[in-house]
Structure formats: structure tokens, C-alpha cells
C-alpha atoms as an extended CHARMM CRD file, in Angstrom:
* protein
*
       273  EXT
         1         1  MET       CA              0.2480000000       -0.1660000000       -0.0430000000  PROA      1               0.0000000000
         2         2  THR       CA              1.1250000000        3.6340000000       -0.4640000000  PROA      2               0.0000000000
         3         3  SER       CA              2.0820000000        5.6730000000        2.6560000000  PROA      3               0.0000000000
         4         4  LEU       CA             -1.4020000000        7.4920000000        2.0780000000  PROA      4               0.0000000000
         5         5  SER       CA             -3.3470000000        4.2450000000        2.8200000000  PROA      5               0.0000000000
         6         6  ALA       CA             -0.9710000000        2.7370000000        5.1000000000  PROA      6               0.0000000000
         7         7  SER       CA             -3.7320000000        3.1240000000        7.7950000000  PROA      7               0.0000000000
         8         8  TYR       CA             -6.4400000000        1.1860000000        5.8250000000  PROA      8               0.0000000000
         9         9  LEU       CA             -7.3690000000       -2.1980000000        7.2120000000  PROA      9               0.0000000000
        10        10  ASP       CA             -3.9250000000       -1.8700000000        9.6750000000  PROA      10              0.0000000000
        11        11  THR       CA             -4.8960000000       -4.1620000000       12.4050000000  PROA      11              0.0000000000
        12        12  SER       CA             -1.4050000000       -4.7930000000       13.4300000000  PROA      12              0.0000000000
        13        13  ASN       CA             -1.4700000000       -2.9490000000       16.8380000000  PROA      13              0.0000000000
        14        14  GLY       CA             -4.5750000000       -4.9860000000       17.8160000000  PROA      14              0.0000000000
        15        15  ASP       CA             -7.0030000000       -2.0060000000       17.9950000000  PROA      15              0.0000000000
        16        16  TRP       CA             -9.6300000000       -3.0430000000       15.6700000000  PROA      16              0.0000000000
        17        17  CYS       CA            -11.8880000000       -0.1030000000       16.3960000000  PROA      17              0.0000000000
        18        18  HSD       CA             -8.9830000000        2.3580000000       15.7140000000  PROA      18              0.0000000000
        19        19  CYS       CA             -8.2660000000        0.6650000000       12.5780000000  PROA      19              0.0000000000
        20        20  LEU       CA            -12.0670000000        0.9430000000       11.5560000000  PROA      20              0.0000000000
        21        21  LEU       CA            -12.0020000000        4.7280000000       12.2550000000  PROA      21              0.0000000000
        22        22  SER       CA             -8.6880000000        5.0010000000       10.4540000000  PROA      22              0.0000000000
        23        23  SER       CA             -9.8810000000        3.2150000000        7.4480000000  PROA      23              0.0000000000
        24        24  TYR       CA            -13.1420000000        5.2490000000        7.4400000000  PROA      24              0.0000000000
        25        25  ALA       CA            -11.0050000000        8.4720000000        7.5150000000  PROA      25              0.0000000000
        26        26  PHE       CA             -8.7900000000        7.2080000000        4.7030000000  PROA      26              0.0000000000
        27        27  LEU       CA            -11.7980000000        6.6210000000        2.4880000000  PROA      27              0.0000000000
        28        28  ARG       CA            -12.9940000000       10.1310000000        3.2020000000  PROA      28              0.0000000000
        29        29  HSD       CA             -9.8420000000       11.7170000000        2.2060000000  PROA      29              0.0000000000
        30        30  SER       CA             -9.6800000000        9.8190000000       -0.5640000000  PROA      30              0.0000000000
        31        31  TRP       CA            -13.1750000000       10.6790000000       -1.6390000000  PROA      31              0.0000000000
        32        32  ARG       CA            -12.6340000000       14.4360000000       -1.4040000000  PROA      32              0.0000000000
        33        33  THR       CA             -9.0310000000       14.1520000000       -3.1090000000  PROA      33              0.0000000000
        34        34  ASP       CA             -8.2880000000       11.5510000000       -5.3830000000  PROA      34              0.0000000000
        35        35  TRP       CA            -10.7030000000        8.6440000000       -5.2090000000  PROA      35              0.0000000000
        36        36  ILE       CA             -9.0510000000        5.3990000000       -4.8330000000  PROA      36              0.0000000000
        37        37  GLY       CA            -11.9030000000        3.2690000000       -6.6940000000  PROA      37              0.0000000000
        38        38  LEU       CA            -13.7410000000        0.3560000000       -5.4310000000  PROA      38              0.0000000000
        39        39  PRO       CA            -11.7070000000       -2.1180000000       -7.6680000000  PROA      39              0.0000000000
        40        40  GLN       CA             -8.6190000000       -1.1790000000       -5.5290000000  PROA      40              0.0000000000
        41        41  LEU       CA            -10.5200000000       -1.4190000000       -2.4550000000  PROA      41              0.0000000000
        42        42  ILE       CA            -11.8900000000       -5.0830000000       -3.3580000000  PROA      42              0.0000000000
        43        43  LYS       CA             -7.9650000000       -5.6850000000       -3.7780000000  PROA      43              0.0000000000
        44        44  TYR       CA             -7.0450000000       -4.5870000000       -0.5650000000  PROA      44              0.0000000000
        45        45  CYS       CA             -9.9430000000       -6.2780000000        1.1280000000  PROA      45              0.0000000000
        46        46  SER       CA             -9.1820000000       -9.5860000000       -0.4460000000  PROA      46              0.0000000000
        47        47  GLU       CA             -5.4050000000       -9.2500000000        0.6620000000  PROA      47              0.0000000000
        48        48  TYR       CA             -6.3090000000       -8.4640000000        3.9290000000  PROA      48              0.0000000000
        49        49  LEU       CA             -8.5570000000      -11.5490000000        4.2290000000  PROA      49              0.0000000000
        50        50  LYS       CA             -5.5520000000      -13.6740000000        2.4970000000  PROA      50              0.0000000000
        51        51  LEU       CA             -8.0490000000      -14.8050000000       -0.1070000000  PROA      51              0.0000000000
        52        52  ALA       CA             -5.8100000000      -14.8680000000       -2.9500000000  PROA      52              0.0000000000
        53        53  ALA       CA             -3.5370000000      -17.1360000000       -1.2250000000  PROA      53              0.0000000000
        54        54  SER       CA             -6.2020000000      -19.2690000000        0.0780000000  PROA      54              0.0000000000
        55        55  GLY       CA             -5.5930000000      -22.2590000000       -2.2670000000  PROA      55              0.0000000000
        56        56  GLU       CA             -9.4350000000      -22.8560000000       -2.5080000000  PROA      56              0.0000000000
        57        57  GLY       CA             -9.3220000000      -22.5960000000       -6.1770000000  PROA      57              0.0000000000
        58        58  GLU       CA            -12.0010000000      -21.9710000000       -8.8550000000  PROA      58              0.0000000000
        59        59  GLU       CA            -15.0250000000      -20.9670000000       -6.1950000000  PROA      59              0.0000000000
        60        60  VAL       CA            -13.0880000000      -18.0720000000       -4.3960000000  PROA      60              0.0000000000
        61        61  ARG       CA            -11.4690000000      -16.9790000000       -7.6450000000  PROA      61              0.0000000000
        62        62  SER       CA            -14.8390000000      -16.6100000000       -9.3370000000  PROA      62              0.0000000000
        63        63  LEU       CA            -16.2870000000      -14.9820000000       -6.4650000000  PROA      63              0.0000000000
        64        64  LEU       CA            -13.6060000000      -12.1930000000       -6.3450000000  PROA      64              0.0000000000
        65        65  THR       CA            -13.5210000000      -11.7000000000      -10.1890000000  PROA      65              0.0000000000
        66        66  VAL       CA            -17.2580000000      -10.9660000000       -9.9870000000  PROA      66              0.0000000000
        67        67  ALA       CA            -16.6570000000       -8.5650000000       -7.1910000000  PROA      67              0.0000000000
        68        68  LEU       CA            -13.9460000000       -6.7750000000       -9.2650000000  PROA      68              0.0000000000
        69        69  GLY       CA            -16.1080000000       -6.5970000000      -12.3600000000  PROA      69              0.0000000000
        70        70  ILE       CA            -19.0340000000       -5.0240000000      -10.5650000000  PROA      70              0.0000000000
        71        71  ALA       CA            -16.6650000000       -2.8630000000       -8.6050000000  PROA      71              0.0000000000
        72        72  SER       CA            -15.4910000000       -1.3500000000      -12.0670000000  PROA      72              0.0000000000
        73        73  GLN       CA            -19.0610000000       -1.1670000000      -13.3610000000  PROA      73              0.0000000000
        74        74  ILE       CA            -20.1320000000        0.7400000000      -10.3240000000  PROA      74              0.0000000000
        75        75  GLU       CA            -17.2970000000        3.2980000000      -10.7300000000  PROA      75              0.0000000000
        76        76  SER       CA            -18.0320000000        3.4730000000      -14.6690000000  PROA      76              0.0000000000
        77        77  GLU       CA            -21.3560000000        4.4420000000      -13.7390000000  PROA      77              0.0000000000
        78        78  LYS       CA            -20.4480000000        6.8880000000      -10.7170000000  PROA      78              0.0000000000
        79        79  GLY       CA            -22.4560000000        4.4890000000       -8.4440000000  PROA      79              0.0000000000
        80        80  CYS       CA            -26.1410000000        4.9410000000       -9.7940000000  PROA      80              0.0000000000
        81        81  GLY       CA            -26.1540000000        3.8240000000      -13.3470000000  PROA      81              0.0000000000
        82        82  MET       CA            -28.4640000000        6.9170000000      -14.4640000000  PROA      82              0.0000000000
        83        83  ASP       CA            -27.7700000000       10.2240000000      -15.9860000000  PROA      83              0.0000000000
        84        84  THR       CA            -28.1120000000       11.7450000000      -12.6300000000  PROA      84              0.0000000000
        85        85  PRO       CA            -25.7510000000       12.4780000000       -9.7310000000  PROA      85              0.0000000000
        86        86  GLU       CA            -25.1980000000        9.6750000000       -7.4260000000  PROA      86              0.0000000000
        87        87  PRO       CA            -27.2270000000        9.8030000000       -4.2460000000  PROA      87              0.0000000000
        88        88  SER       CA            -25.9950000000       11.7600000000       -1.2100000000  PROA      88              0.0000000000
        89        89  TYR       CA            -25.7920000000        8.9180000000        1.0090000000  PROA      89              0.0000000000
        90        90  HSD       CA            -26.1490000000        5.7470000000       -1.2300000000  PROA      90              0.0000000000
        91        91  ASN       CA            -23.2070000000        6.2830000000       -3.1870000000  PROA      91              0.0000000000
        92        92  ARG       CA            -19.7080000000        4.7380000000       -3.4410000000  PROA      92              0.0000000000
        93        93  LEU       CA            -18.6220000000        6.0230000000       -0.2220000000  PROA      93              0.0000000000
        94        94  HSD       CA            -21.2540000000        4.1600000000        1.4020000000  PROA      94              0.0000000000
        95        95  PHE       CA            -20.3700000000        0.9850000000       -0.3850000000  PROA      95              0.0000000000
        96        96  ALA       CA            -16.7690000000        1.3580000000        0.6370000000  PROA      96              0.0000000000
        97        97  ASP       CA            -17.8020000000        1.8470000000        4.2550000000  PROA      97              0.0000000000
        98        98  ALA       CA            -19.7860000000       -1.2060000000        4.1230000000  PROA      98              0.0000000000
        99        99  LEU       CA            -17.0760000000       -3.2390000000        2.3140000000  PROA      99              0.0000000000
       100       100  THR       CA            -14.3680000000       -2.1120000000        4.6740000000  PROA      100             0.0000000000
       101       101  THR       CA            -16.6560000000       -2.9710000000        7.6940000000  PROA      101             0.0000000000
       102       102  ILE       CA            -17.8010000000       -6.1430000000        6.6500000000  PROA      102             0.0000000000
       103       103  THR       CA            -13.8400000000       -7.1760000000        5.8600000000  PROA      103             0.0000000000
       104       104  LEU       CA            -12.7940000000       -6.4580000000        9.5760000000  PROA      104             0.0000000000
       105       105  GLN       CA            -16.0410000000       -8.4330000000       10.6320000000  PROA      105             0.0000000000
       106       106  CYS       CA            -14.6850000000      -11.2480000000        8.8340000000  PROA      106             0.0000000000
       107       107  GLY       CA            -11.1170000000      -11.0770000000       10.4900000000  PROA      107             0.0000000000
       108       108  LEU       CA            -12.7970000000      -10.7310000000       13.7270000000  PROA      108             0.0000000000
       109       109  GLU       CA            -15.0850000000      -13.7900000000       13.7160000000  PROA      109             0.0000000000
       110       110  VAL       CA            -11.9420000000      -15.7430000000       12.4780000000  PROA      110             0.0000000000
       111       111  GLN       CA             -9.8020000000      -14.2950000000       15.4570000000  PROA      111             0.0000000000
       112       112  ASN       CA            -12.7090000000      -15.1910000000       17.6400000000  PROA      112             0.0000000000
       113       113  GLY       CA            -12.1450000000      -19.0430000000       16.7450000000  PROA      113             0.0000000000
       114       114  ILE       CA            -14.3760000000      -19.4000000000       13.7990000000  PROA      114             0.0000000000
       115       115  GLU       CA            -12.8720000000      -21.4180000000       11.0920000000  PROA      115             0.0000000000
       116       116  PRO       CA            -11.9490000000      -19.2890000000        7.9670000000  PROA      116             0.0000000000
       117       117  ASN       CA            -14.4540000000      -19.7730000000        4.7810000000  PROA      117             0.0000000000
       118       118  PRO       CA            -12.5390000000      -17.9210000000        1.9840000000  PROA      118             0.0000000000
       119       119  ALA       CA            -15.5040000000      -18.6290000000       -0.3520000000  PROA      119             0.0000000000
       120       120  TRP       CA            -17.9760000000      -17.2820000000        1.8740000000  PROA      120             0.0000000000
       121       121  GLN       CA            -15.5150000000      -14.3060000000        2.8720000000  PROA      121             0.0000000000
       122       122  ALA       CA            -15.2360000000      -13.5750000000       -0.8410000000  PROA      122             0.0000000000
       123       123  ALA       CA            -18.8240000000      -13.7090000000       -1.0100000000  PROA      123             0.0000000000
       124       124  LEU       CA            -19.3510000000      -11.0830000000        1.6070000000  PROA      124             0.0000000000
       125       125  LEU       CA            -17.1020000000       -8.7880000000       -0.0120000000  PROA      125             0.0000000000
       126       126  LEU       CA            -19.2380000000       -9.0330000000       -3.2200000000  PROA      126             0.0000000000
       127       127  ILE       CA            -22.4440000000       -8.6390000000       -1.0540000000  PROA      127             0.0000000000
       128       128  ALA       CA            -21.1610000000       -5.7030000000        0.7850000000  PROA      128             0.0000000000
       129       129  LEU       CA            -20.0370000000       -3.8330000000       -2.4700000000  PROA      129             0.0000000000
       130       130  SER       CA            -23.2710000000       -4.4760000000       -4.4260000000  PROA      130             0.0000000000
       131       131  HSD       CA            -26.0560000000       -4.6640000000       -1.8580000000  PROA      131             0.0000000000
       132       132  ASP       CA            -27.2780000000       -0.9790000000       -2.9480000000  PROA      132             0.0000000000
       133       133  PHE       CA            -26.1050000000       -1.5450000000       -6.6570000000  PROA      133             0.0000000000
       134       134  ARG       CA            -27.9590000000        1.2700000000       -8.7430000000  PROA      134             0.0000000000
       135       135  HSD       CA            -29.7330000000        2.7140000000       -5.6560000000  PROA      135             0.0000000000
       136       136  SER       CA            -32.0280000000        5.3580000000       -6.8730000000  PROA      136             0.0000000000
       137       137  GLY       CA            -32.0500000000        7.5420000000       -3.8620000000  PROA      137             0.0000000000
       138       138  HSD       CA            -35.6190000000        6.8860000000       -3.1910000000  PROA      138             0.0000000000
       139       139  VAL       CA            -36.9060000000        4.8110000000       -0.4310000000  PROA      139             0.0000000000
       140       140  ASN       CA            -39.1320000000        1.6640000000       -0.2110000000  PROA      140             0.0000000000
       141       141  ARG       CA            -42.7690000000        1.5680000000       -0.8510000000  PROA      141             0.0000000000
       142       142  HSD       CA            -42.9270000000       -1.7110000000       -0.0460000000  PROA      142             0.0000000000
       143       143  SER       CA            -40.7410000000       -4.3730000000        1.3110000000  PROA      143             0.0000000000
       144       144  SER       CA            -37.3990000000       -4.8780000000       -0.0880000000  PROA      144             0.0000000000
       145       145  GLU       CA            -38.5370000000       -2.8370000000       -3.1120000000  PROA      145             0.0000000000
       146       146  ILE       CA            -35.1750000000       -1.1240000000       -4.0530000000  PROA      146             0.0000000000
       147       147  GLU       CA            -33.2730000000       -4.2860000000       -3.0160000000  PROA      147             0.0000000000
       148       148  TYR       CA            -35.2690000000       -6.3900000000       -5.7530000000  PROA      148             0.0000000000
       149       149  ALA       CA            -34.2330000000       -3.7460000000       -8.4210000000  PROA      149             0.0000000000
       150       150  SER       CA            -30.5690000000       -4.0970000000       -7.1280000000  PROA      150             0.0000000000
       151       151  VAL       CA            -30.8060000000       -7.7750000000       -7.5540000000  PROA      151             0.0000000000
       152       152  ASN       CA            -32.5510000000       -7.4160000000      -10.9530000000  PROA      152             0.0000000000
       153       153  HSD       CA            -29.5570000000       -5.7660000000      -12.3050000000  PROA      153             0.0000000000
       154       154  LEU       CA            -26.9430000000       -7.7810000000      -10.4630000000  PROA      154             0.0000000000
       155       155  VAL       CA            -28.0200000000      -11.1850000000      -11.6060000000  PROA      155             0.0000000000
       156       156  PRO       CA            -27.4010000000      -10.8310000000      -15.3130000000  PROA      156             0.0000000000
       157       157  ILE       CA            -23.8220000000       -9.5700000000      -14.4940000000  PROA      157             0.0000000000
       158       158  MET       CA            -23.3930000000      -12.5450000000      -12.2270000000  PROA      158             0.0000000000
       159       159  LYS       CA            -24.7230000000      -15.0870000000      -14.8420000000  PROA      159             0.0000000000
       160       160  SER       CA            -22.6500000000      -13.2260000000      -17.7030000000  PROA      160             0.0000000000
       161       161  MET       CA            -19.4070000000      -13.8480000000      -15.3720000000  PROA      161             0.0000000000
       162       162  LYS       CA            -20.3170000000      -17.6750000000      -15.0410000000  PROA      162             0.0000000000
       163       163  LEU       CA            -20.7720000000      -17.3000000000      -11.2550000000  PROA      163             0.0000000000
       164       164  ASP       CA            -22.3130000000      -20.5790000000       -9.8120000000  PROA      164             0.0000000000
       165       165  ASP       CA            -26.1310000000      -20.3680000000       -9.4640000000  PROA      165             0.0000000000
       166       166  ALA       CA            -25.8510000000      -21.7340000000       -5.6840000000  PROA      166             0.0000000000
       167       167  TRP       CA            -23.6610000000      -18.4450000000       -5.2880000000  PROA      167             0.0000000000
       168       168  ILE       CA            -26.1280000000      -16.0670000000       -7.0300000000  PROA      168             0.0000000000
       169       169  GLY       CA            -29.1390000000      -17.3040000000       -4.8860000000  PROA      169             0.0000000000
       170       170  ARG       CA            -27.0250000000      -16.9570000000       -1.6200000000  PROA      170             0.0000000000
       171       171  ILE       CA            -26.1690000000      -13.5530000000       -2.6700000000  PROA      171             0.0000000000
       172       172  CYS       CA            -29.4490000000      -12.2360000000       -3.6900000000  PROA      172             0.0000000000
       173       173  ASP       CA            -31.0130000000      -13.9080000000       -0.3780000000  PROA      173             0.0000000000
       174       174  VAL       CA            -28.7510000000      -11.5100000000        1.6140000000  PROA      174             0.0000000000
       175       175  ILE       CA            -29.0220000000       -8.7260000000       -0.3030000000  PROA      175             0.0000000000
       176       176  LEU       CA            -33.1020000000       -8.9290000000       -0.2260000000  PROA      176             0.0000000000
       177       177  ARG       CA            -33.0090000000       -8.8260000000        3.4640000000  PROA      177             0.0000000000
       178       178  SER       CA            -30.9930000000       -5.6850000000        3.7120000000  PROA      178             0.0000000000
       179       179  ASP       CA            -34.3410000000       -3.8760000000        3.8050000000  PROA      179             0.0000000000
       180       180  PHE       CA            -34.0390000000       -1.8780000000        6.9120000000  PROA      180             0.0000000000
       181       181  SER       CA            -37.5820000000       -3.3610000000        7.8040000000  PROA      181             0.0000000000
       182       182  LEU       CA            -36.2470000000       -7.0100000000        7.8620000000  PROA      182             0.0000000000
       183       183  VAL       CA            -33.3320000000       -6.1070000000       10.3520000000  PROA      183             0.0000000000
       184       184  LYS       CA            -35.1200000000       -7.1880000000       13.5300000000  PROA      184             0.0000000000
       185       185  GLU       CA            -36.2410000000      -10.2340000000       11.9930000000  PROA      185             0.0000000000
       186       186  ASN       CA            -32.8030000000      -11.1940000000       10.6850000000  PROA      186             0.0000000000
       187       187  HSD       CA            -31.2820000000      -10.6440000000       14.2240000000  PROA      187             0.0000000000
       188       188  SER       CA            -34.1170000000      -12.8810000000       15.7730000000  PROA      188             0.0000000000
       189       189  ARG       CA            -33.2670000000      -15.6610000000       13.2240000000  PROA      189             0.0000000000
       190       190  VAL       CA            -29.6750000000      -16.0840000000       14.7220000000  PROA      190             0.0000000000
       191       191  ASN       CA            -30.6260000000      -15.6410000000       18.2960000000  PROA      191             0.0000000000
       192       192  GLY       CA            -29.2320000000      -18.2760000000       20.2570000000  PROA      192             0.0000000000
       193       193  ARG       CA            -27.3640000000      -19.7000000000       17.2370000000  PROA      193             0.0000000000
       194       194  ALA       CA            -23.5920000000      -20.1100000000       16.9210000000  PROA      194             0.0000000000
       195       195  PHE       CA            -21.9760000000      -18.0190000000       14.2360000000  PROA      195             0.0000000000
       196       196  GLN       CA            -21.5190000000      -19.8870000000       11.0460000000  PROA      196             0.0000000000
       197       197  TRP       CA            -20.8240000000      -18.9510000000        7.5080000000  PROA      197             0.0000000000
       198       198  ASP       CA            -24.5550000000      -18.9000000000        5.8370000000  PROA      198             0.0000000000
       199       199  THR       CA            -27.0110000000      -16.6610000000        4.6380000000  PROA      199             0.0000000000
       200       200  GLU       CA            -28.7970000000      -16.0020000000        7.9810000000  PROA      200             0.0000000000
       201       201  TRP       CA            -25.5560000000      -14.7360000000        9.6170000000  PROA      201             0.0000000000
       202       202  ALA       CA            -24.3090000000      -13.0310000000        6.4270000000  PROA      202             0.0000000000
       203       203  ALA       CA            -27.6040000000      -11.1120000000        6.5960000000  PROA      203             0.0000000000
       204       204  VAL       CA            -26.7860000000       -9.9750000000       10.0090000000  PROA      204             0.0000000000
       205       205  LEU       CA            -23.1280000000       -9.2300000000        9.0080000000  PROA      205             0.0000000000
       206       206  LEU       CA            -24.5840000000       -7.0140000000        6.1640000000  PROA      206             0.0000000000
       207       207  ASN       CA            -27.1580000000       -5.2020000000        8.3110000000  PROA      207             0.0000000000
       208       208  GLU       CA            -24.3320000000       -4.3610000000       10.8580000000  PROA      208             0.0000000000
       209       209  ALA       CA            -21.7130000000       -3.2190000000        8.1150000000  PROA      209             0.0000000000
       210       210  ASP       CA            -24.3580000000       -1.3200000000        6.6360000000  PROA      210             0.0000000000
       211       211  ILE       CA            -24.9840000000        1.1320000000        9.5770000000  PROA      211             0.0000000000
       212       212  MET       CA            -21.7340000000        0.8870000000       11.4250000000  PROA      212             0.0000000000
       213       213  ALA       CA            -20.2140000000        4.2630000000       10.0190000000  PROA      213             0.0000000000
       214       214  SER       CA            -23.5870000000        5.9230000000       10.5570000000  PROA      214             0.0000000000
       215       215  ALA       CA            -23.6830000000        4.5960000000       14.3490000000  PROA      215             0.0000000000
       216       216  SER       CA            -20.0470000000        5.9980000000       14.7090000000  PROA      216             0.0000000000
       217       217  ASP       CA            -19.6850000000        9.3310000000       16.7860000000  PROA      217             0.0000000000
       218       218  GLU       CA            -16.9590000000       10.8440000000       14.3230000000  PROA      218             0.0000000000
       219       219  PHE       CA            -18.7280000000        9.8750000000       11.1880000000  PROA      219             0.0000000000
       220       220  GLY       CA            -22.4340000000        9.3000000000       11.9160000000  PROA      220             0.0000000000
       221       221  PRO       CA            -23.6640000000       13.0030000000       12.1850000000  PROA      221             0.0000000000
       222       222  ALA       CA            -22.1780000000       13.7320000000        8.7270000000  PROA      222             0.0000000000
       223       223  LEU       CA            -23.6660000000       10.5420000000        7.3390000000  PROA      223             0.0000000000
       224       224  SER       CA            -27.1010000000       11.3410000000        8.7440000000  PROA      224             0.0000000000
       225       225  ASN       CA            -26.7380000000       14.9550000000        7.0130000000  PROA      225             0.0000000000
       226       226  SER       CA            -26.0350000000       13.0970000000        3.7330000000  PROA      226             0.0000000000
       227       227  LEU       CA            -29.0060000000       11.0850000000        4.3260000000  PROA      227             0.0000000000
       228       228  SER       CA            -31.2910000000       14.0550000000        5.1950000000  PROA      228             0.0000000000
       229       229  THR       CA            -30.1390000000       15.6980000000        1.5840000000  PROA      229             0.0000000000
       230       230  GLU       CA            -30.7370000000       12.7340000000        0.1390000000  PROA      230             0.0000000000
       231       231  TRP       CA            -34.2990000000       12.3800000000        1.3760000000  PROA      231             0.0000000000
       232       232  GLU       CA            -34.9940000000       16.2050000000        1.0050000000  PROA      232             0.0000000000
       233       233  ALA       CA            -34.2190000000       15.7450000000       -2.5830000000  PROA      233             0.0000000000
       234       234  ILE       CA            -37.5330000000       13.2870000000       -2.8910000000  PROA      234             0.0000000000
       235       235  ASN       CA            -39.4070000000       15.2930000000       -0.4250000000  PROA      235             0.0000000000
       236       236  PHE       CA            -39.3310000000       12.3740000000        1.9720000000  PROA      236             0.0000000000
       237       237  ALA       CA            -40.4970000000       13.9800000000        5.1970000000  PROA      237             0.0000000000
       238       238  PRO       CA            -38.0470000000       12.3630000000        7.9510000000  PROA      238             0.0000000000
       239       239  TYR       CA            -35.1140000000       14.5000000000        6.0460000000  PROA      239             0.0000000000
       240       240  ALA       CA            -36.4300000000       17.2400000000        8.4570000000  PROA      240             0.0000000000
       241       241  THR       CA            -35.3180000000       15.2930000000       11.4930000000  PROA      241             0.0000000000
       242       242  VAL       CA            -32.9020000000       12.4400000000       10.6900000000  PROA      242             0.0000000000
       243       243  ALA       CA            -29.9120000000       14.5660000000       11.2630000000  PROA      243             0.0000000000
       244       244  THR       CA            -31.0650000000       16.4210000000       14.2980000000  PROA      244             0.0000000000
       245       245  GLU       CA            -29.9700000000       15.3290000000       17.8000000000  PROA      245             0.0000000000
       246       246  SER       CA            -33.3030000000       13.8010000000       18.4840000000  PROA      246             0.0000000000
       247       247  GLY       CA            -33.1820000000       12.1440000000       15.1860000000  PROA      247             0.0000000000
       248       248  ARG       CA            -29.7680000000       10.6220000000       15.9550000000  PROA      248             0.0000000000
       249       249  ARG       CA            -30.6760000000        9.5040000000       19.5110000000  PROA      249             0.0000000000
       250       250  GLN       CA            -33.8470000000        7.7310000000       17.8170000000  PROA      250             0.0000000000
       251       251  PHE       CA            -31.7440000000        5.8930000000       15.1060000000  PROA      251             0.0000000000
       252       252  LEU       CA            -28.9620000000        4.8830000000       17.6010000000  PROA      252             0.0000000000
       253       253  SER       CA            -31.6960000000        3.5510000000       20.0520000000  PROA      253             0.0000000000
       254       254  THR       CA            -32.8930000000        1.3420000000       17.4340000000  PROA      254             0.0000000000
       255       255  ILE       CA            -30.0080000000       -0.2900000000       15.8800000000  PROA      255             0.0000000000
       256       256  GLN       CA            -28.7250000000       -3.7850000000       16.9460000000  PROA      256             0.0000000000
       257       257  PHE       CA            -25.6780000000       -6.1130000000       16.8620000000  PROA      257             0.0000000000
       258       258  SER       CA            -25.6160000000       -9.7900000000       17.2190000000  PROA      258             0.0000000000
       259       259  SER       CA            -22.5540000000      -10.8520000000       15.7800000000  PROA      259             0.0000000000
       260       260  TYR       CA            -19.0740000000      -11.0190000000       17.9950000000  PROA      260             0.0000000000
       261       261  SER       CA            -17.6380000000       -8.8060000000       15.3350000000  PROA      261             0.0000000000
       262       262  GLY       CA            -20.4830000000       -6.2630000000       15.4330000000  PROA      262             0.0000000000
       263       263  LYS       CA            -20.4410000000       -5.9690000000       19.1420000000  PROA      263             0.0000000000
       264       264  VAL       CA            -16.7030000000       -5.3780000000       19.4810000000  PROA      264             0.0000000000
       265       265  LEU       CA            -16.6390000000       -2.8960000000       16.6320000000  PROA      265             0.0000000000
       266       266  SER       CA            -19.7680000000       -0.9790000000       17.6240000000  PROA      266             0.0000000000
       267       267  ALA       CA            -18.7630000000       -0.8120000000       21.3380000000  PROA      267             0.0000000000
       268       268  GLY       CA            -15.6420000000        1.0340000000       20.4910000000  PROA      268             0.0000000000
       269       269  ILE       CA            -16.8290000000        3.6140000000       17.9920000000  PROA      269             0.0000000000
       270       270  MET       CA            -20.6240000000        4.1930000000       18.8210000000  PROA      270             0.0000000000
       271       271  GLU       CA            -21.6630000000        7.1390000000       20.5490000000  PROA      271             0.0000000000
       272       272  SER       CA            -23.7630000000        7.0710000000       23.6910000000  PROA      272             0.0000000000
       273       273  ILE       CA            -27.4320000000        7.5950000000       23.6400000000  PROA      273             0.0000000000
């Protein structure tokens, strides 16, 4: 890595929360100045998890190839795939936040004694990267409306890149469950279950990665402002309160962390209510 990105995914001192915040800070510096790009981040994340050296063969290589292909497409479309500016919140920086967070979550779960599963870890990189693929900046009018749109855009790409149908099904299942209205149910599904690499725990990891940066004291308020701007553009009434002090307290009071990794990271970066 270059000296500029030396703090990205650097857990050498054992402080995972500091690493997460430093990584978020690096992404924002890059966003303001010279955007690093999602393909490069996929490479950093896969290297951090030692996926390229996993020796797991075609399955892992296929998942990473698709992730790189979609990352390149997102960059070429500037996030939204339309002739409009990408949304203020659901943009490439948000994708990068989720990708970074889920990478550290995978690492923490392994550190906590879970056997590595390179294929699932590669799939989680792909899921975090693409869970809001071509997000319109609107809000769901019915369950998983926007998530279905993302999946419908993703499936032809994954098929064209010869990704195994079983993995396409798992990836779609997890993305469809990222609708905020399903989060409580996702957590209830793993209640009392030991962590394992499957769609139910993957949905929880994605839910946690999706909001981790927003939950942080350092970066959350600015992200609330970005979400307010995005909602104001479509005249969605909560734009007026989401970035207020009471709106932040309401958000923080409703989010949940069930995984070991989610609990460790959130405890170190989340502001008190």
C-alpha cells in the first residue's frame, strides 16, 4: 500500500476499532481528493483476508472476479447507473464503508475462533460492495423494493460472468434481506445460534456493516446529514429530523448488533445515547 493508505485495514497493533475509524478516515480523504476506486478496495480487502492465497481454487477466484467486475462497473456508472448524480448517502463512499466494515468483521470472527471460509468471505465482499447496486436515492414503498431492483440488475451480470447459480442465490437472498424493515427479523433468526458461514448470519453481518459508520460518533453525524440531503431531494418527510439530535438518538436506540464482530466494533466507535 502507499503511505497515504497505510492506515487502511491496519490491525497490526491489535486495536480493531481504531483500525476501522482510520480506514473510514482514509476513505473520506480519498473521496474528497483522489478517489481510490472500488476495484482497488476489493483488492485490499481480499489481500487483508488472504483470499488470493487461500488455495481454495476456482470458487474463490470466481467470486472475487465478479466482485472486481461489478466494482469496475459501479465506478464507470458513478454509482447509480443513471444520467443523474449519485445519491448523497447511497453512493460509492457508502459501498466502501460497508465493504471495509464487513472485511474487518470477517477477520474478527476468525480471530474469535471461527474457521475461515474463503468462499463465504469472498462472497461477503461482493455482497457488501453491491447491496445497494444502482440505488435510486428513493425509499422503499413496499418490502425490499429497492433491494429487488439491485438484485435484478446484478443477476444478469453475475450470470454473464459464469458465477455458480448456488452462489447467485445466496447473494441475492442476503441482499434482499438488507431492507431496514427486515433487520429485526434477521437478528431474531440468529438469536441463540453460534456463528457460522451461512445466509442467515451473512444477512446480520451485512445489516451491521450497513450502519456501522452511521453509528460512529466521528462519522455518523455527517452521514445523517447526507441522508437528510438525499431524502430532501425526493421530499421524504423524515429528512427534516433524521440529522437532528433527537433523530440521531432515535436511530442509535433502534440499531442492533448480534455478531461478535459487530459488538466489538460498535462498542468502540458508537456514541452513547
